[in-house]
C-alpha positions in Angstrom: 0.0 -0.2 -0.1 1.7 3.2 -1.2 1.8 6.0 1.3 1.0 9.7 0.4 3.9 12.1 0.0 3.5 15.2 1.9 4.5 18.5 0.1 4.9 21.9 1.8 5.8 25.3 0.3 8.8 26.5 2.0 9.5 29.6 -0.2 7.8 32.1 2.3 9.6 32.1 5.5 12.3 29.7 4.6 15.0 31.9 6.1 13.1 32.0 9.4 12.7 28.3 9.4 16.2 27.6 8.6 17.2 29.8 11.6 15.0 27.9 13.8 16.3 24.7 12.8 19.9 25.7 13.3 18.9 27.0 16.8 17.4 23.6 17.7 20.6 21.8 16.4 22.7 23.9 18.5 20.6 23.4 21.6 20.7 19.6 21.2 24.5 19.7 20.8 24.9 21.8 23.7 22.9 19.4 25.9 24.7 16.2 24.6 27.8 15.3 26.7 30.1 12.4 27.2 31.6 10.8 30.3 34.7 8.8 29.8 35.4 6.2 32.3 36.9 2.7 33.3 35.2 -0.3 34.9 38.0 -2.2 36.9 38.0 -5.3 39.3 37.9 -4.0 43.0 40.8 -6.4 43.9 43.2 -6.1 41.2 42.1 -2.8 39.7 42.6 -4.6 36.2 40.0 -3.4 33.6 36.7 -5.5 33.1 36.5 -6.1 29.5 33.2 -5.5 27.7 31.1 -4.5 30.9 27.8 -3.2 30.2 26.9 0.5 31.2 23.5 1.9 31.0 21.1 4.5 32.4 18.1 2.5 33.5 14.9 3.1 31.7 16.2 5.9 29.5 17.6 3.9 26.4 21.2 5.3 27.1 24.0 2.9 27.4 27.2 1.4 26.1 29.9 -1.2 26.4 33.3 -1.1 27.7 36.1 -2.0 25.4 38.5 -4.9 26.1 40.5 -2.7 28.4 37.3 -1.7 30.4 37.3 2.0 29.2 33.9 3.3 28.0 32.4 6.5 26.9 28.6 7.1 27.8 26.7 9.9 26.2 24.2 11.8 28.5 22.5 15.1 29.0 21.9 17.3 31.9 18.4 15.9 32.6 20.1 12.5 33.4 22.2 13.8 36.3 20.0 12.1 39.1 19.2 9.0 37.0 20.5 5.6 38.0 23.3 4.1 36.2 24.0 0.2 36.1 27.2 -1.3 35.5 27.4 -5.1 35.2 29.5 -8.0 33.9 29.5 -11.7 34.2 31.1 -12.8 37.5 30.8 -9.6 39.2 28.3 -7.9 41.6 26.4 -5.4 39.4 26.7 -1.8 40.7 24.2 1.0 40.7 24.8 4.5 41.1 23.7 8.2 40.2 25.0 9.7 37.1 26.4 12.7 38.9 28.5 10.3 41.1 29.7 8.6 37.9 30.8 12.0 36.7 32.5 12.8 40.0 34.4 9.4 40.0 34.3 7.8 36.5 36.2 4.7 37.6 33.6 1.9 38.7 35.1 -0.8 40.8 33.1 -4.2 40.5 33.6 -6.9 43.1 33.7 -10.5 42.1 30.6 -12.5 42.9 30.5 -16.3 43.4 28.3 -17.9 40.8 25.5 -20.0 42.0 25.1 -22.9 39.5 21.8 -24.2 38.4 20.4 -27.5 39.5 19.9 -29.7 36.5 19.1 -33.3 35.9 22.0 -34.6 33.6 21.6 -37.6 31.5 24.3 -40.3 31.1 26.3 -39.7 27.8 24.6 -42.6 25.9 21.1 -41.3 26.8 21.0 -38.2 24.6 19.2 -40.2 21.7 19.1 -37.5 19.0 20.7 -34.4 17.8 18.1 -31.8 16.6 17.8 -28.2 15.7 15.5 -25.8 17.6 14.7 -22.4 16.4 14.3 -20.9 12.7 16.9 -22.4 10.4 15.7 -20.8 7.2 13.0 -20.5 4.6 13.5 -16.8 5.3 11.7 -14.4 3.0 13.0 -11.1 4.5 15.4 -9.3 6.7 15.5 -7.6 9.9 18.0 -4.9 11.1 19.4 -4.5 14.5 18.4 -0.9 14.9 21.2 0.0 17.2 21.5 3.5 19.2 24.8 2.6 20.8 27.1 -0.4 21.7 25.1 -3.1 23.7 22.3 -3.3 21.0 20.7 -6.8 21.0 18.5 -9.0 18.8 17.3 -12.3 19.9 14.6 -14.9 19.8 12.9 -17.5 22.2 13.9 -21.0 21.9 11.4 -23.6 22.9 12.8 -27.1 24.1 11.2 -30.2 22.7 12.3 -32.5 25.5 14.2 -32.2 28.9 16.9 -32.1 29.8 18.5 -30.6 26.6 22.3 -30.2 26.1 23.1 -27.1 23.9 25.8 -27.8 21.3 26.0 -24.6 19.1 24.4 -21.3 18.6 23.7 -20.1 15.0 22.9 -16.6 13.6 22.0 -16.2 10.0 23.4 -13.1 8.4 21.3 -11.8 5.5 24.0 -9.1 4.6 26.9 -7.2 6.5 28.4 -4.2 4.8 29.6 -2.6 8.0 32.8 -4.8 8.2 34.3 -6.9 11.0 32.1 -6.8 14.1 32.6 -8.2 17.5 29.5 -9.7 19.2 28.6 -11.4 22.5 26.4 -14.4 22.4 23.8 -14.2 25.4 21.4 -17.0 26.6 18.8 -15.5 29.0 16.3 -17.0 31.4 12.7 -16.1 30.5 10.3 -14.2 32.8 6.8 -15.8 33.8 5.3 -13.7 31.1 7.6 -15.3 28.5 9.7 -12.2 27.8 13.4 -12.2 28.1 14.9 -11.4 31.4 18.6 -10.1 32.2 19.5 -13.4 33.9 22.2 -15.2 31.8 22.4 -19.0 31.7 25.9 -19.2 30.7 28.4 -17.9 33.2 31.2 -16.7 30.9 31.4 -14.0 28.2 30.9 -15.7 24.8 32.8 -13.2 22.4 32.8 -13.5 18.8 34.5 -11.4 16.2 33.1 -12.1 12.6 33.3 -10.6 9.2 30.9 -12.9 7.7 29.1 -10.9 4.9 26.3 -13.5 4.3 25.5 -16.9 5.8 25.6 -18.3 9.4 27.7 -17.3 12.3 28.2 -20.5 14.2 29.3 -20.6 17.9 30.5 -23.8 19.6 29.0 -24.1 23.2 30.1 -27.6 23.9 32.7 -26.6 26.3 29.9 -25.0 28.6 28.3 -28.4 29.0 25.1 -26.4 29.1 22.1 -28.7 30.1 18.7 -26.9 30.3 15.4 -27.8 31.4 13.6 -24.5 30.4 12.9 -22.6 27.3 15.3 -19.6 26.9 16.1 -16.5 25.0 19.0 -16.7 22.4 20.4 -13.2 21.6 23.3 -11.6 19.7 24.7 -8.2 21.2 26.9 -6.0 19.1 29.8 -4.7 21.3 32.4 -3.5 18.8 33.6 -2.8 15.4 32.0 0.0 12.9 29.7 2.7 14.2 26.0 2.9 15.0 25.0 4.2 11.7 26.6 1.5 9.8 25.4 -1.3 12.1 21.8 -0.1 12.0 21.9 0.3 8.1 24.2 -2.1 6.9 23.8 -5.1 9.0 20.6 -7.3 8.7 19.8 -11.0 9.5 17.4 -13.2 7.7 13.9 -13.2 8.9 10.4 -14.7 7.9 6.9 -14.4 9.3 4.7 -17.1 10.7 1.8 -18.1 13.1 4.1 -20.0 15.3 4.9 -18.4 18.8 8.6 -17.5 18.1 9.0 -14.3 19.8 11.5 -11.7 18.5 12.7 -8.9 20.7 15.4 -6.0 20.2 16.9 -3.7 22.6 18.6 -0.7 21.0 21.5 -0.4 23.6 23.2 -1.8 26.7 20.8 -2.1 29.7 18.0 -1.1 27.5 14.4 -2.3 27.6 13.4 -5.3 25.5 11.0 -4.5 22.7 8.9 -7.1 21.1 8.9 -6.7 17.2 5.6 -7.0 15.1 4.9 -7.1 11.5 2.3 -4.7 11.9 -1.7 -4.6 11.3 -1.5 -5.8 7.6 -0.4 -9.2 8.7 -2.7 -9.6 11.7 -1.7 -12.7 13.8 1.7 -13.4 12.1 5.0 -12.7 13.9 8.5 -12.0 12.7 11.0 -15.0 13.2 14.7 -14.1 12.9 16.8 -17.1 11.6 18.4 -17.8 14.9 18.7 -21.5 16.1 20.6 -24.0 18.2 21.9 -27.4 17.8 21.1 -29.5 20.6 21.1 -33.2 22.0 18.0 -34.5 23.9 
């Protein structure tokens, strides 16, 4: 369905309008600021690589680099907002932005990991290897829509049998013209309402750098000995390489639509809110499905 093209006559008052636009741009530029900081281990004071930093509920966040250094954009209106800093294996820290500005080095204390209780089958009792998720038959694409580092895209993976041992995670790239990118693979526990939580099921950072321009990114998870008894959320997080504009416009994953309950969520930056994706009113009842899947044994 074509949409009407709106046209307006700017001849009269065009100079006044141009002046107003320039003033607005100047105001926005004056408000936008950046704090540079570092996330370190409390004991060793070594940098914590790829830590997540974000202003809760504001859609403002980023990811530290491999030395723990970060740059977080903010405005004066955010000074009393809460910043959350987190990384696997460390106790998350919350502080006001104004306190971060005063002391931009955040020290995270190590936290003991409580392992999940799982029922493990003997090696010979895993009778079949199967694929869970959406492997292909894709008729379209979906972009990541990033606003900063830490943007994620993912889908719910539903188990057929329990317990299930996860072998690999796979993400089908439709096209990548942004160049070599660094990602983090995340597996999250689901909330009671079926939406993704922020609780990770793998207790290590799974970092992948890939220049794949088309086709699957496959990540081996066998070393994690990940045995699950619950559905989970599989996500790919952008944490480095290129810039926001290139990632948003020049990176896409294969996708399709269907009536099956294969929920797709995106968040645009680190510590952001998960947003459920929809195909719109023209395809009522159908849901988008990213071509993300896992190979498992059950």
